[in-house]
mmCIF file of the N, C-alpha and C atoms, coordinates in Angstrom:
data_MODEL
# 
_entry.id   MODEL 
# 
loop_
_atom_site.group_PDB 
_atom_site.id 
_atom_site.type_symbol 
_atom_site.label_atom_id 
_atom_site.label_alt_id 
_atom_site.label_comp_id 
_atom_site.label_asym_id 
_atom_site.label_entity_id 
_atom_site.label_seq_id 
_atom_site.pdbx_PDB_ins_code 
_atom_site.Cartn_x 
_atom_site.Cartn_y 
_atom_site.Cartn_z 
_atom_site.occupancy 
_atom_site.B_iso_or_equiv 
_atom_site.pdbx_formal_charge 
_atom_site.auth_seq_id 
_atom_site.auth_comp_id 
_atom_site.auth_asym_id 
_atom_site.auth_atom_id 
_atom_site.pdbx_PDB_model_num 
ATOM 1   N N  . MET A 1 1  ? 87.958 32.252 17.260 1.00 0.00 ? 1  MET A N  1 
ATOM 2   C CA . MET A 1 1  ? 87.153 33.376 17.423 1.00 0.00 ? 1  MET A CA 1 
ATOM 3   C C  . MET A 1 1  ? 86.809 33.559 19.231 1.00 0.00 ? 1  MET A C  1 
ATOM 4   N N  . LEU A 1 2  ? 86.511 32.737 19.769 1.00 0.00 ? 2  LEU A N  1 
ATOM 5   C CA . LEU A 1 2  ? 86.228 32.944 21.076 1.00 0.00 ? 2  LEU A CA 1 
ATOM 6   C C  . LEU A 1 2  ? 87.264 32.384 22.149 1.00 0.00 ? 2  LEU A C  1 
ATOM 7   N N  . ARG A 1 3  ? 88.250 32.163 21.707 1.00 0.00 ? 3  ARG A N  1 
ATOM 8   C CA . ARG A 1 3  ? 89.267 31.706 22.700 1.00 0.00 ? 3  ARG A CA 1 
ATOM 9   C C  . ARG A 1 3  ? 89.945 32.807 23.463 1.00 0.00 ? 3  ARG A C  1 
ATOM 10  N N  . PRO A 1 4  ? 90.375 34.290 22.534 1.00 0.00 ? 4  PRO A N  1 
ATOM 11  C CA . PRO A 1 4  ? 90.586 35.327 23.159 1.00 0.00 ? 4  PRO A CA 1 
ATOM 12  C C  . PRO A 1 4  ? 89.461 35.949 24.369 1.00 0.00 ? 4  PRO A C  1 
ATOM 13  N N  . LEU A 1 5  ? 88.207 36.122 23.862 1.00 0.00 ? 5  LEU A N  1 
ATOM 14  C CA . LEU A 1 5  ? 86.889 36.410 24.985 1.00 0.00 ? 5  LEU A CA 1 
ATOM 15  C C  . LEU A 1 5  ? 87.300 35.314 26.050 1.00 0.00 ? 5  LEU A C  1 
ATOM 16  N N  . LEU A 1 6  ? 87.368 33.977 25.804 1.00 0.00 ? 6  LEU A N  1 
ATOM 17  C CA . LEU A 1 6  ? 87.301 33.120 27.035 1.00 0.00 ? 6  LEU A CA 1 
ATOM 18  C C  . LEU A 1 6  ? 88.592 33.130 27.727 1.00 0.00 ? 6  LEU A C  1 
ATOM 19  N N  . THR A 1 7  ? 89.463 33.432 27.267 1.00 0.00 ? 7  THR A N  1 
ATOM 20  C CA . THR A 1 7  ? 90.799 33.784 27.968 1.00 0.00 ? 7  THR A CA 1 
ATOM 21  C C  . THR A 1 7  ? 90.957 34.816 28.840 1.00 0.00 ? 7  THR A C  1 
ATOM 22  N N  . SER A 1 8  ? 90.136 35.951 28.676 1.00 0.00 ? 8  SER A N  1 
ATOM 23  C CA . SER A 1 8  ? 90.506 37.060 29.218 1.00 0.00 ? 8  SER A CA 1 
ATOM 24  C C  . SER A 1 8  ? 89.230 37.103 30.249 1.00 0.00 ? 8  SER A C  1 
ATOM 25  N N  . ARG A 1 9  ? 88.030 36.426 29.833 1.00 0.00 ? 9  ARG A N  1 
ATOM 26  C CA . ARG A 1 9  ? 86.804 36.859 30.706 1.00 0.00 ? 9  ARG A CA 1 
ATOM 27  C C  . ARG A 1 9  ? 86.250 35.379 31.449 1.00 0.00 ? 9  ARG A C  1 
ATOM 28  N N  . ALA A 1 10 ? 87.030 33.949 30.683 1.00 0.00 ? 10 ALA A N  1 
ATOM 29  C CA . ALA A 1 10 ? 86.298 32.967 31.188 1.00 0.00 ? 10 ALA A CA 1 
ATOM 30  C C  . ALA A 1 10 ? 87.487 31.938 31.569 1.00 0.00 ? 10 ALA A C  1 
ATOM 31  N N  . PRO A 1 11 ? 88.373 32.023 31.926 1.00 0.00 ? 11 PRO A N  1 
ATOM 32  C CA . PRO A 1 11 ? 89.498 31.138 31.392 1.00 0.00 ? 11 PRO A CA 1 
ATOM 33  C C  . PRO A 1 11 ? 89.395 29.667 31.910 1.00 0.00 ? 11 PRO A C  1 
ATOM 34  N N  . HIS A 1 12 ? 88.630 29.674 32.695 1.00 0.00 ? 12 HIS A N  1 
ATOM 35  C CA . HIS A 1 12 ? 87.909 28.146 33.496 1.00 0.00 ? 12 HIS A CA 1 
ATOM 36  C C  . HIS A 1 12 ? 86.954 27.494 32.473 1.00 0.00 ? 12 HIS A C  1 
ATOM 37  N N  . LEU A 1 13 ? 86.427 27.773 31.487 1.00 0.00 ? 13 LEU A N  1 
ATOM 38  C CA . LEU A 1 13 ? 85.947 27.418 30.589 1.00 0.00 ? 13 LEU A CA 1 
ATOM 39  C C  . LEU A 1 13 ? 86.425 26.796 29.282 1.00 0.00 ? 13 LEU A C  1 
ATOM 40  N N  . LEU A 1 14 ? 87.558 27.210 29.118 1.00 0.00 ? 14 LEU A N  1 
ATOM 41  C CA . LEU A 1 14 ? 88.410 26.765 28.108 1.00 0.00 ? 14 LEU A CA 1 
ATOM 42  C C  . LEU A 1 14 ? 88.738 25.333 28.030 1.00 0.00 ? 14 LEU A C  1 
ATOM 43  N N  . PRO A 1 15 ? 89.330 24.746 29.205 1.00 0.00 ? 15 PRO A N  1 
ATOM 44  C CA . PRO A 1 15 ? 89.726 22.969 29.168 1.00 0.00 ? 15 PRO A CA 1 
ATOM 45  C C  . PRO A 1 15 ? 88.250 22.197 28.811 1.00 0.00 ? 15 PRO A C  1 
ATOM 46  N N  . THR A 1 16 ? 87.196 22.714 29.055 1.00 0.00 ? 16 THR A N  1 
ATOM 47  C CA . THR A 1 16 ? 85.949 21.856 29.110 1.00 0.00 ? 16 THR A CA 1 
ATOM 48  C C  . THR A 1 16 ? 85.520 22.145 27.628 1.00 0.00 ? 16 THR A C  1 
ATOM 49  N N  . VAL A 1 17 ? 85.256 23.433 27.248 1.00 0.00 ? 17 VAL A N  1 
ATOM 50  C CA . VAL A 1 17 ? 85.132 23.690 25.525 1.00 0.00 ? 17 VAL A CA 1 
ATOM 51  C C  . VAL A 1 17 ? 86.112 22.891 24.700 1.00 0.00 ? 17 VAL A C  1 
ATOM 52  N N  . ASP A 1 18 ? 87.413 23.059 24.981 1.00 0.00 ? 18 ASP A N  1 
ATOM 53  C CA . ASP A 1 18 ? 88.317 22.426 24.159 1.00 0.00 ? 18 ASP A CA 1 
ATOM 54  C C  . ASP A 1 18 ? 87.920 21.123 23.986 1.00 0.00 ? 18 ASP A C  1 
ATOM 55  N N  . ALA A 1 19 ? 87.665 20.544 25.264 1.00 0.00 ? 19 ALA A N  1 
ATOM 56  C CA . ALA A 1 19 ? 87.194 18.865 25.228 1.00 0.00 ? 19 ALA A CA 1 
ATOM 57  C C  . ALA A 1 19 ? 86.146 18.611 24.743 1.00 0.00 ? 19 ALA A C  1 
ATOM 58  N N  . ASP A 1 20 ? 85.138 19.364 24.711 1.00 0.00 ? 20 ASP A N  1 
ATOM 59  C CA . ASP A 1 20 ? 83.899 18.923 23.951 1.00 0.00 ? 20 ASP A CA 1 
ATOM 60  C C  . ASP A 1 20 ? 84.065 19.219 22.662 1.00 0.00 ? 20 ASP A C  1 
ATOM 61  N N  . ILE A 1 21 ? 84.722 20.359 21.791 1.00 0.00 ? 21 ILE A N  1 
ATOM 62  C CA . ILE A 1 21 ? 84.904 20.538 20.534 1.00 0.00 ? 21 ILE A CA 1 
ATOM 63  C C  . ILE A 1 21 ? 85.704 19.065 19.864 1.00 0.00 ? 21 ILE A C  1 
ATOM 64  N N  . GLY A 1 22 ? 87.094 18.818 20.909 1.00 0.00 ? 22 GLY A N  1 
ATOM 65  C CA . GLY A 1 22 ? 87.518 17.616 20.617 1.00 0.00 ? 22 GLY A CA 1 
ATOM 66  C C  . GLY A 1 22 ? 86.492 16.154 20.237 1.00 0.00 ? 22 GLY A C  1 
ATOM 67  N N  . ARG A 1 23 ? 85.755 16.115 21.281 1.00 0.00 ? 23 ARG A N  1 
ATOM 68  C CA . ARG A 1 23 ? 85.078 15.034 21.118 1.00 0.00 ? 23 ARG A CA 1 
ATOM 69  C C  . ARG A 1 23 ? 83.923 15.413 20.099 1.00 0.00 ? 23 ARG A C  1 
ATOM 70  N N  . LEU A 1 24 ? 83.458 16.257 19.563 1.00 0.00 ? 24 LEU A N  1 
ATOM 71  C CA . LEU A 1 24 ? 82.450 16.508 18.455 1.00 0.00 ? 24 LEU A CA 1 
ATOM 72  C C  . LEU A 1 24 ? 83.450 16.492 17.389 1.00 0.00 ? 24 LEU A C  1 
ATOM 73  N N  . ARG A 1 25 ? 84.579 16.863 17.431 1.00 0.00 ? 25 ARG A N  1 
ATOM 74  C CA . ARG A 1 25 ? 85.363 16.674 15.889 1.00 0.00 ? 25 ARG A CA 1 
ATOM 75  C C  . ARG A 1 25 ? 85.696 15.124 15.630 1.00 0.00 ? 25 ARG A C  1 
ATOM 76  N N  . THR A 1 26 ? 85.928 14.536 16.803 1.00 0.00 ? 26 THR A N  1 
ATOM 77  C CA . THR A 1 26 ? 86.238 13.309 16.252 1.00 0.00 ? 26 THR A CA 1 
ATOM 78  C C  . THR A 1 26 ? 84.960 12.337 16.083 1.00 0.00 ? 26 THR A C  1 
ATOM 79  N N  . LEU A 1 27 ? 83.977 12.682 16.511 1.00 0.00 ? 27 LEU A N  1 
ATOM 80  C CA . LEU A 1 27 ? 82.586 11.802 16.009 1.00 0.00 ? 27 LEU A CA 1 
ATOM 81  C C  . LEU A 1 27 ? 82.061 12.114 14.711 1.00 0.00 ? 27 LEU A C  1 
ATOM 82  N N  . LEU A 1 28 ? 82.318 13.803 14.262 1.00 0.00 ? 28 LEU A N  1 
ATOM 83  C CA . LEU A 1 28 ? 81.923 13.967 12.719 1.00 0.00 ? 28 LEU A CA 1 
ATOM 84  C C  . LEU A 1 28 ? 83.169 13.514 12.134 1.00 0.00 ? 28 LEU A C  1 
ATOM 85  N N  . ASP A 1 29 ? 84.450 13.464 12.196 1.00 0.00 ? 29 ASP A N  1 
ATOM 86  C CA . ASP A 1 29 ? 85.496 12.957 11.503 1.00 0.00 ? 29 ASP A CA 1 
ATOM 87  C C  . ASP A 1 29 ? 85.332 11.449 11.083 1.00 0.00 ? 29 ASP A C  1 
ATOM 88  N N  . ALA A 1 30 ? 84.683 10.650 11.828 1.00 0.00 ? 30 ALA A N  1 
ATOM 89  C CA . ALA A 1 30 ? 84.277 9.215  11.816 1.00 0.00 ? 30 ALA A CA 1 
ATOM 90  C C  . ALA A 1 30 ? 83.236 8.782  10.557 1.00 0.00 ? 30 ALA A C  1 
ATOM 91  N N  . GLN A 1 31 ? 82.652 10.257 10.284 1.00 0.00 ? 31 GLN A N  1 
ATOM 92  C CA . GLN A 1 31 ? 81.335 9.800  9.487  1.00 0.00 ? 31 GLN A CA 1 
ATOM 93  C C  . GLN A 1 31 ? 82.213 10.946 8.257  1.00 0.00 ? 31 GLN A C  1 
ATOM 94  N N  . HIS A 1 32 ? 83.316 10.793 7.880  1.00 0.00 ? 32 HIS A N  1 
ATOM 95  C CA . HIS A 1 32 ? 83.602 11.524 6.661  1.00 0.00 ? 32 HIS A CA 1 
ATOM 96  C C  . HIS A 1 32 ? 84.757 10.618 6.128  1.00 0.00 ? 32 HIS A C  1 
ATOM 97  N N  . ARG A 1 33 ? 84.309 9.743  5.351  1.00 0.00 ? 33 ARG A N  1 
ATOM 98  C CA . ARG A 1 33 ? 85.222 8.903  4.652  1.00 0.00 ? 33 ARG A CA 1 
ATOM 99  C C  . ARG A 1 33 ? 85.211 9.097  3.080  1.00 0.00 ? 33 ARG A C  1 
ATOM 100 N N  . HIS A 1 34 ? 86.445 9.052  2.593  1.00 0.00 ? 34 HIS A N  1 
ATOM 101 C CA . HIS A 1 34 ? 86.623 9.174  1.387  1.00 0.00 ? 34 HIS A CA 1 
ATOM 102 C C  . HIS A 1 34 ? 85.996 10.100 0.558  1.00 0.00 ? 34 HIS A C  1 
ATOM 103 N N  . GLY A 1 35 ? 86.380 11.694 1.218  1.00 0.00 ? 35 GLY A N  1 
ATOM 104 C CA . GLY A 1 35 ? 85.764 12.558 0.861  1.00 0.00 ? 35 GLY A CA 1 
ATOM 105 C C  . GLY A 1 35 ? 84.476 12.743 1.056  1.00 0.00 ? 35 GLY A C  1 
ATOM 106 N N  . ARG A 1 36 ? 83.808 12.205 1.434  1.00 0.00 ? 36 ARG A N  1 
ATOM 107 C CA . ARG A 1 36 ? 82.265 12.144 1.430  1.00 0.00 ? 36 ARG A CA 1 
ATOM 108 C C  . ARG A 1 36 ? 81.357 12.100 2.953  1.00 0.00 ? 36 ARG A C  1 
ATOM 109 N N  . TRP A 1 37 ? 80.735 12.718 3.295  1.00 0.00 ? 37 TRP A N  1 
ATOM 110 C CA . TRP A 1 37 ? 79.740 12.704 4.543  1.00 0.00 ? 37 TRP A CA 1 
ATOM 111 C C  . TRP A 1 37 ? 79.323 11.789 4.323  1.00 0.00 ? 37 TRP A C  1 
ATOM 112 N N  . THR A 1 38 ? 79.042 10.941 5.769  1.00 0.00 ? 38 THR A N  1 
ATOM 113 C CA . THR A 1 38 ? 78.005 9.997  5.971  1.00 0.00 ? 38 THR A CA 1 
ATOM 114 C C  . THR A 1 38 ? 76.380 10.615 5.649  1.00 0.00 ? 38 THR A C  1 
ATOM 115 N N  . PRO A 1 39 ? 75.356 10.490 4.853  1.00 0.00 ? 39 PRO A N  1 
ATOM 116 C CA . PRO A 1 39 ? 74.204 11.026 5.149  1.00 0.00 ? 39 PRO A CA 1 
ATOM 117 C C  . PRO A 1 39 ? 73.817 10.824 6.150  1.00 0.00 ? 39 PRO A C  1 
ATOM 118 N N  . VAL A 1 40 ? 72.921 12.013 6.831  1.00 0.00 ? 40 VAL A N  1 
ATOM 119 C CA . VAL A 1 40 ? 72.217 11.854 8.111  1.00 0.00 ? 40 VAL A CA 1 
ATOM 120 C C  . VAL A 1 40 ? 71.324 10.905 8.188  1.00 0.00 ? 40 VAL A C  1 
ATOM 121 N N  . ASP A 1 41 ? 70.383 10.209 7.219  1.00 0.00 ? 41 ASP A N  1 
ATOM 122 C CA . ASP A 1 41 ? 69.604 8.914  7.261  1.00 0.00 ? 41 ASP A CA 1 
ATOM 123 C C  . ASP A 1 41 ? 70.280 7.656  7.155  1.00 0.00 ? 41 ASP A C  1 
ATOM 124 N N  . ARG A 1 42 ? 71.780 7.657  6.949  1.00 0.00 ? 42 ARG A N  1 
ATOM 125 C CA . ARG A 1 42 ? 72.422 6.574  6.788  1.00 0.00 ? 42 ARG A CA 1 
ATOM 126 C C  . ARG A 1 42 ? 73.095 6.067  8.298  1.00 0.00 ? 42 ARG A C  1 
ATOM 127 N N  . LEU A 1 43 ? 73.187 7.193  9.225  1.00 0.00 ? 43 LEU A N  1 
ATOM 128 C CA . LEU A 1 43 ? 73.815 7.431  10.303 1.00 0.00 ? 43 LEU A CA 1 
ATOM 129 C C  . LEU A 1 43 ? 73.241 6.163  11.156 1.00 0.00 ? 43 LEU A C  1 
ATOM 130 N N  . GLY A 1 44 ? 73.872 5.257  11.806 1.00 0.00 ? 44 GLY A N  1 
ATOM 131 C CA . GLY A 1 44 ? 73.388 4.667  12.888 1.00 0.00 ? 44 GLY A CA 1 
ATOM 132 C C  . GLY A 1 44 ? 72.892 5.194  13.762 1.00 0.00 ? 44 GLY A C  1 
ATOM 133 N N  . ARG A 1 45 ? 72.027 4.391  14.648 1.00 0.00 ? 45 ARG A N  1 
ATOM 134 C CA . ARG A 1 45 ? 71.412 4.909  15.915 1.00 0.00 ? 45 ARG A CA 1 
ATOM 135 C C  . ARG A 1 45 ? 72.640 5.407  16.789 1.00 0.00 ? 45 ARG A C  1 
ATOM 136 N N  . THR A 1 46 ? 73.559 4.766  17.344 1.00 0.00 ? 46 THR A N  1 
ATOM 137 C CA . THR A 1 46 ? 74.545 5.110  18.065 1.00 0.00 ? 46 THR A CA 1 
ATOM 138 C C  . THR A 1 46 ? 75.298 6.140  17.605 1.00 0.00 ? 46 THR A C  1 
ATOM 139 N N  . ALA A 1 47 ? 75.675 6.425  16.766 1.00 0.00 ? 47 ALA A N  1 
ATOM 140 C CA . ALA A 1 47 ? 76.323 7.500  15.918 1.00 0.00 ? 47 ALA A CA 1 
ATOM 141 C C  . ALA A 1 47 ? 75.422 8.660  15.920 1.00 0.00 ? 47 ALA A C  1 
ATOM 142 N N  . LYS A 1 48 ? 74.446 8.546  15.746 1.00 0.00 ? 48 LYS A N  1 
ATOM 143 C CA . LYS A 1 48 ? 73.502 9.985  15.962 1.00 0.00 ? 48 LYS A CA 1 
ATOM 144 C C  . LYS A 1 48 ? 73.458 10.349 17.523 1.00 0.00 ? 48 LYS A C  1 
ATOM 145 N N  . ASP A 1 49 ? 73.127 9.394  18.229 1.00 0.00 ? 49 ASP A N  1 
ATOM 146 C CA . ASP A 1 49 ? 72.874 9.378  19.798 1.00 0.00 ? 49 ASP A CA 1 
ATOM 147 C C  . ASP A 1 49 ? 74.234 10.145 20.206 1.00 0.00 ? 49 ASP A C  1 
ATOM 148 N N  . ARG A 1 50 ? 75.284 9.871  19.675 1.00 0.00 ? 50 ARG A N  1 
ATOM 149 C CA . ARG A 1 50 ? 76.333 10.254 20.273 1.00 0.00 ? 50 ARG A CA 1 
ATOM 150 C C  . ARG A 1 50 ? 76.545 11.661 19.565 1.00 0.00 ? 50 ARG A C  1 
ATOM 151 N N  . ILE A 1 51 ? 76.410 12.086 18.297 1.00 0.00 ? 51 ILE A N  1 
ATOM 152 C CA . ILE A 1 51 ? 77.021 13.127 17.810 1.00 0.00 ? 51 ILE A CA 1 
ATOM 153 C C  . ILE A 1 51 ? 75.803 14.324 18.613 1.00 0.00 ? 51 ILE A C  1 
ATOM 154 N N  . ASP A 1 52 ? 74.706 13.783 18.528 1.00 0.00 ? 52 ASP A N  1 
ATOM 155 C CA . ASP A 1 52 ? 73.398 14.610 19.520 1.00 0.00 ? 52 ASP A CA 1 
ATOM 156 C C  . ASP A 1 52 ? 73.845 15.397 20.823 1.00 0.00 ? 52 ASP A C  1 
ATOM 157 N N  . GLY A 1 53 ? 74.302 14.072 21.586 1.00 0.00 ? 53 GLY A N  1 
ATOM 158 C CA . GLY A 1 53 ? 74.787 14.281 23.080 1.00 0.00 ? 53 GLY A CA 1 
ATOM 159 C C  . GLY A 1 53 ? 75.995 15.501 23.082 1.00 0.00 ? 53 GLY A C  1 
ATOM 160 N N  . ALA A 1 54 ? 77.066 14.730 21.959 1.00 0.00 ? 54 ALA A N  1 
ATOM 161 C CA . ALA A 1 54 ? 78.568 15.966 22.062 1.00 0.00 ? 54 ALA A CA 1 
ATOM 162 C C  . ALA A 1 54 ? 77.920 17.275 21.971 1.00 0.00 ? 54 ALA A C  1 
ATOM 163 N N  . THR A 1 55 ? 77.037 17.099 20.688 1.00 0.00 ? 55 THR A N  1 
ATOM 164 C CA . THR A 1 55 ? 76.778 18.572 20.423 1.00 0.00 ? 55 THR A CA 1 
ATOM 165 C C  . THR A 1 55 ? 75.637 19.347 21.405 1.00 0.00 ? 55 THR A C  1 
ATOM 166 N N  . GLY A 1 56 ? 74.823 18.516 22.113 1.00 0.00 ? 56 GLY A N  1 
ATOM 167 C CA . GLY A 1 56 ? 74.391 19.318 22.980 1.00 0.00 ? 56 GLY A CA 1 
ATOM 168 C C  . GLY A 1 56 ? 75.195 19.526 24.240 1.00 0.00 ? 56 GLY A C  1 
ATOM 169 N N  . ARG A 1 57 ? 75.943 18.721 24.674 1.00 0.00 ? 57 ARG A N  1 
ATOM 170 C CA . ARG A 1 57 ? 77.208 19.151 25.695 1.00 0.00 ? 57 ARG A CA 1 
ATOM 171 C C  . ARG A 1 57 ? 77.823 20.349 25.242 1.00 0.00 ? 57 ARG A C  1 
ATOM 172 N N  . LEU A 1 58 ? 78.377 20.561 24.070 1.00 0.00 ? 58 LEU A N  1 
ATOM 173 C CA . LEU A 1 58 ? 79.148 21.791 23.816 1.00 0.00 ? 58 LEU A CA 1 
ATOM 174 C C  . LEU A 1 58 ? 78.150 23.194 23.703 1.00 0.00 ? 58 LEU A C  1 
ATOM 175 N N  . LEU A 1 59 ? 76.782 22.947 23.504 1.00 0.00 ? 59 LEU A N  1 
ATOM 176 C CA . LEU A 1 59 ? 76.412 23.944 23.364 1.00 0.00 ? 59 LEU A CA 1 
ATOM 177 C C  . LEU A 1 59 ? 75.516 24.579 24.628 1.00 0.00 ? 59 LEU A C  1 
ATOM 178 N N  . GLU A 1 60 ? 75.815 23.518 25.556 1.00 0.00 ? 60 GLU A N  1 
ATOM 179 C CA . GLU A 1 60 ? 75.486 23.942 27.172 1.00 0.00 ? 60 GLU A CA 1 
ATOM 180 C C  . GLU A 1 60 ? 76.480 24.282 27.537 1.00 0.00 ? 60 GLU A C  1 
ATOM 181 N N  . ASP A 1 61 ? 77.557 24.003 27.398 1.00 0.00 ? 61 ASP A N  1 
ATOM 182 C CA . ASP A 1 61 ? 79.015 24.327 28.288 1.00 0.00 ? 61 ASP A CA 1 
ATOM 183 C C  . ASP A 1 61 ? 79.483 25.897 27.342 1.00 0.00 ? 61 ASP A C  1 
ATOM 184 N N  . LEU A 1 62 ? 78.778 26.236 26.335 1.00 0.00 ? 62 LEU A N  1 
ATOM 185 C CA . LEU A 1 62 ? 78.922 27.261 25.862 1.00 0.00 ? 62 LEU A CA 1 
ATOM 186 C C  . LEU A 1 62 ? 77.897 28.605 25.571 1.00 0.00 ? 62 LEU A C  1 
ATOM 187 N N  . SER A 1 63 ? 76.808 28.139 26.940 1.00 0.00 ? 63 SER A N  1 
ATOM 188 C CA . SER A 1 63 ? 75.652 29.027 26.960 1.00 0.00 ? 63 SER A CA 1 
ATOM 189 C C  . SER A 1 63 ? 76.076 30.060 27.923 1.00 0.00 ? 63 SER A C  1 
ATOM 190 N N  . PRO A 1 64 ? 77.020 30.341 28.535 1.00 0.00 ? 64 PRO A N  1 
ATOM 191 C CA . PRO A 1 64 ? 77.431 31.583 29.250 1.00 0.00 ? 64 PRO A CA 1 
ATOM 192 C C  . PRO A 1 64 ? 78.100 32.424 28.533 1.00 0.00 ? 64 PRO A C  1 
ATOM 193 N N  . VAL A 1 65 ? 78.402 32.209 27.327 1.00 0.00 ? 65 VAL A N  1 
ATOM 194 C CA . VAL A 1 65 ? 79.117 33.148 26.482 1.00 0.00 ? 65 VAL A CA 1 
ATOM 195 C C  . VAL A 1 65 ? 78.290 34.214 25.757 1.00 0.00 ? 65 VAL A C  1 
ATOM 196 N N  . PRO A 1 66 ? 77.290 34.065 25.794 1.00 0.00 ? 66 PRO A N  1 
ATOM 197 C CA . PRO A 1 66 ? 76.498 35.641 25.449 1.00 0.00 ? 66 PRO A CA 1 
ATOM 198 C C  . PRO A 1 66 ? 76.614 36.464 26.405 1.00 0.00 ? 66 PRO A C  1 
ATOM 199 N N  . ASP A 1 67 ? 76.497 36.169 27.514 1.00 0.00 ? 67 ASP A N  1 
ATOM 200 C CA . ASP A 1 67 ? 76.798 36.797 28.727 1.00 0.00 ? 67 ASP A CA 1 
ATOM 201 C C  . ASP A 1 67 ? 78.077 37.514 28.683 1.00 0.00 ? 67 ASP A C  1 
ATOM 202 N N  . LEU A 1 68 ? 79.059 37.029 28.541 1.00 0.00 ? 68 LEU A N  1 
ATOM 203 C CA . LEU A 1 68 ? 80.703 37.370 28.398 1.00 0.00 ? 68 LEU A CA 1 
ATOM 204 C C  . LEU A 1 68 ? 80.531 38.716 27.122 1.00 0.00 ? 68 LEU A C  1 
ATOM 205 N N  . LEU A 1 69 ? 79.723 38.545 26.117 1.00 0.00 ? 69 LEU A N  1 
ATOM 206 C CA . LEU A 1 69 ? 79.845 39.380 25.069 1.00 0.00 ? 69 LEU A CA 1 
ATOM 207 C C  . LEU A 1 69 ? 79.047 40.677 25.510 1.00 0.00 ? 69 LEU A C  1 
ATOM 208 N N  . GLU A 1 70 ? 78.339 40.766 26.319 1.00 0.00 ? 70 GLU A N  1 
ATOM 209 C CA . GLU A 1 70 ? 77.726 42.162 26.728 1.00 0.00 ? 70 GLU A CA 1 
ATOM 210 C C  . GLU A 1 70 ? 78.884 43.247 27.010 1.00 0.00 ? 70 GLU A C  1 
ATOM 211 N N  . ILE A 1 71 ? 78.654 43.952 26.520 1.00 0.00 ? 71 ILE A N  1 
ATOM 212 C CA . ILE A 1 71 ? 79.587 45.300 26.507 1.00 0.00 ? 71 ILE A CA 1 
ATOM 213 C C  . ILE A 1 71 ? 79.605 45.845 28.422 1.00 0.00 ? 71 ILE A C  1 
ATOM 214 N N  . ARG A 1 72 ? 80.598 45.728 28.771 1.00 0.00 ? 72 ARG A N  1 
ATOM 215 C CA . ARG A 1 72 ? 81.099 45.992 30.033 1.00 0.00 ? 72 ARG A CA 1 
ATOM 216 C C  . ARG A 1 72 ? 80.995 47.518 30.356 1.00 0.00 ? 72 ARG A C  1 
ATOM 217 N N  . LYS A 1 73 ? 80.009 47.957 31.249 1.00 0.00 ? 73 LYS A N  1 
ATOM 218 C CA . LYS A 1 73 ? 80.261 49.626 31.592 1.00 0.00 ? 73 LYS A CA 1 
ATOM 219 C C  . LYS A 1 73 ? 81.138 49.695 32.794 1.00 0.00 ? 73 LYS A C  1 
ATOM 220 N N  . SER A 1 74 ? 82.075 50.554 32.429 1.00 0.00 ? 74 SER A N  1 
ATOM 221 C CA . SER A 1 74 ? 82.675 51.010 33.951 1.00 0.00 ? 74 SER A CA 1 
ATOM 222 C C  . SER A 1 74 ? 81.876 52.097 34.445 1.00 0.00 ? 74 SER A C  1 
ATOM 223 N N  . ALA A 1 75 ? 82.307 51.829 35.899 1.00 0.00 ? 75 ALA A N  1 
ATOM 224 C CA . ALA A 1 75 ? 81.398 52.421 36.999 1.00 0.00 ? 75 ALA A CA 1 
ATOM 225 C C  . ALA A 1 75 ? 81.813 53.866 37.195 1.00 0.00 ? 75 ALA A C  1 
# 
């Protein structure tokens, strides 16, 4: 959903956001086994820290997006 917006207004963000999403997806996929998610209270400290860090990084890298969504006014 964001890709067309980023492609047209901030293509420099795409590689970073793609890498962030891939990193987070890998960490989350590691907690999905046999059709079930590992409950948060059963995650090890390292797994929690990595997921928290990857989520924070993704959110930080996406922080410019609200400004990109503002309606542009023609002069």
